[in-house]
C-alpha positions, 0 to 999 in steps of 0.5 A: 500500499505504501509503495502504491501511495508513493507511486501515486505521489510520484506520478502526481509531482512528475506529471505536474513538474512536466506541466510546469514546464510547459506552462513556463515555456508559454510564459517565456515571451517577450511580453512576459519577461517585460512583465516580470523584469522590466516593469517592476523596476520602472515601478519601483523607481518611478514611485520613489521619484514621485513620493520619496521626498513627500513621504520623507517629510512625514518620517517615512523611509520610502525606499524601505516602505515601497518594495513590499508593495510592488511585490504584492502588486506583482504577485497579483499579476502572477495570479492574473496570468494564471487565470488568463492561461486557464481561460486560454486552455479552456478555449483551445481545448487543452483542458479537455485534452488533459481529461482524455490523457492518462494523467492525474487531474491534480497534476494540472493544478501542480503544474500551474502552482509551480509555474506561478511560484517560479514566476513569482520568485522571479518577480520578487528577486527583481523587485528586492534587487531594485530595491537594494540598489535604492536603499531597501534592506532586510534588517532582521537577517536571513530567516526573516528574509526567507519568511518574506519570500515565503509569504509573498509567494503564498499570497500569489498562490492563494489569490491564484486559487481564486483567479483560476476559479474565474479562469476556468469558467471562461473562454475569454482569456482578455475578459478574464484579465480585464475583469481581474484588473478591475477588482485588484487595483481598487483593493491595492490602491485602497490599502497601505501599499503606497502610503500609510494607512493614516494618510487616508480619510477617516471614514475609509481608514478602518477599511484600509487598516483591516483588509487583507492586502494591507494585512499582507503588506504589514507582515512583509514590511514587519519582516523586512523592517525587523520589527515585531513580526508575530502579530502582523505575520499571524494576521496575514497568514490567517487571512491567506489560509481563509482565502485559500480554503474558499478560492480553492474550493472555488477552483476545484468546483470550476475545474470539475465543470470545465470542458 
């Protein structure tokens, strides 16, 4: 029985890695490279040029404050790309073909998650290196830096579960991408991504402070700055666990119905 289970897991992850390679090859276009490499650099430098001096007058070191926001922004980009390619696979019949092949259906999910994780890691590396060039630092050592990366990738995968559910029920990748941008931009802008929460009007500040994007941002900044980390990280993990549970259930149902 143990051997059978081991073989099953071996097939699942072996097939998943093959599909991850296929997903990464599809993503390896000039547009994707610019999205994951060039644009994050432009956003870091651009926002610094716009807001660094302004926020300095309010006691905010913007070179330290900004990179986690750009990381979260690009984790959203990873999640939107997952939806785009699931919708593309449904439209071109690839999902139906997967059903006809002798592969684990779980391998499709593993393959997507592995590809998304690789793209998320690439974006994080680019953003952190750019941040280091302008003054960003991990001030609590390697363990906190690793926690920063794990939390950021976890956020990307949790959101990807939700976006994938939408992608799996659509045959229009462009429409899915447009819809998700409309959803994520307000969540990002009405958070502590680019300015502290107390910079918002009093009537909306409670929402800014307690929404999940701000929770993840607070945890990432705590891990980078070396401040108290237990509270912010536990709050972020609780949000991600809840979102992952809901979004994964939706994605499983959508995958079962996709043809």
